[in-house]
Residue, then its C-alpha position, 0 to 999 in steps of 0.5 A: m527480450a528487448t521489450r522485457t528489458r526495457i520494462l525492467s529498466l522502467v520498473f528499476a527506475m521507479m524503484m530507485s526514484f521512489t526509494v529516494l522520495s519515500g520519507y519515514c513517517s512517524a507511527k500513528i494510532y487509529k481508533v477503528g470506526d471512530s465513534e462507532r467503535w467495533t460493532a456490526e455496521d454495514d460497510v462502515y469499516y470500508a468507509w472508515a478506512e477510505r475516509d481522509y485517504k487513510e494510509f496505514h504504515v508499518g509501525d501504526s496501531l489499530v485500537f479496537e473498542y467493543d463489548h467483549n461479552i459478545n465480540d472479539v477481534t479475529q485476524v484471518s490470513g486471507g481475502l477469502e476468509y475475510e469475505f466469507c467470515d471463515l473462522s476455520s484457520p484464524r490467526p491471533v484472536y483478541n478479546t479484551g474489549h480494548d485491543i491495540l494491534t501494531l501493524t508490523e508487516p506490509g501487505f493486506h491485513y484482515f480482521i473480523t469478529s468471531n460472532q458470525e451473525q455480526c460478521v455477515l452484517g459487516q463487522k470486518l476490516e481490511v487494511l493495506v499496510v505499506q513499508d516506509l523506507p528511510s532515505p540514506v544520507p550519503p557523504p558529500p561527494t568529492p569534486s571529481k565524483i559529482l554526478p550530473v543532474g538527473e533527467t526528469y521524465k513525465v510518465g506518458d508525456s501529455e497523456g499522463w498516468k491512466v488506462y491506455d492500450s497494454d503496450f502504451y507505457n512500454k512504447w513510451s519508455e522504448e527510446k529512453q535510457f533511465h539512470v540512477g538520479d533520474s526522476l519520474i513524474f506521475e500525473y493522474a486523478n487521485e480519486v481513481n488512480d494511484v502509483y504502486e511501487i512493487s518489489g519484483d518482476l513477477e508482481f509487475m507482470t501479474c499486477d500483484p499489489t499484495s506486498p507493495v514497497a510503497v503507495h503514492k496517491t497525491 
């Protein structure tokens, strides 16, 4: 019970720190595939989404340009439908040849073409959308209510943020007490790692990244 309580304390501290540090970003517009547009190209859309460390946020828009006589944009609901080009239960289907889709919800979004042959050849796109949380601006505290400066913790100390045994970070946090106003510093190689803030105990225990609150990868 004590171990689980400390785990939850660490998760709560992460959520509080990242809520304060997460800024509100202006919406961006991305042309899918850039000059390649929306067509059958093996792995081009995976590479496109990864290029320049693209980060998709709620409010951003995707622009799909293509020949509407042979293609469309079909949104599917899950990873299996995406992987196997399964059109049995599509969500919205767009076919104007110049579709602008605004990303309104966090989580994974999957897009394929209903042209089965071209979908199998690689004409499909998966994006992870994260939610920005604006930082509230509190009123200036009265002198009697000024809180002491928070503690700053480097996660993992000299080991940093990487793969160790499954109990490493629990042991690291056991003797610590985290408070509102404290900060966590994550240091890692951003080519292979990142930091996901998740919303609940179940997602934490099952390593479920499908609905993150925020993603940090600097």
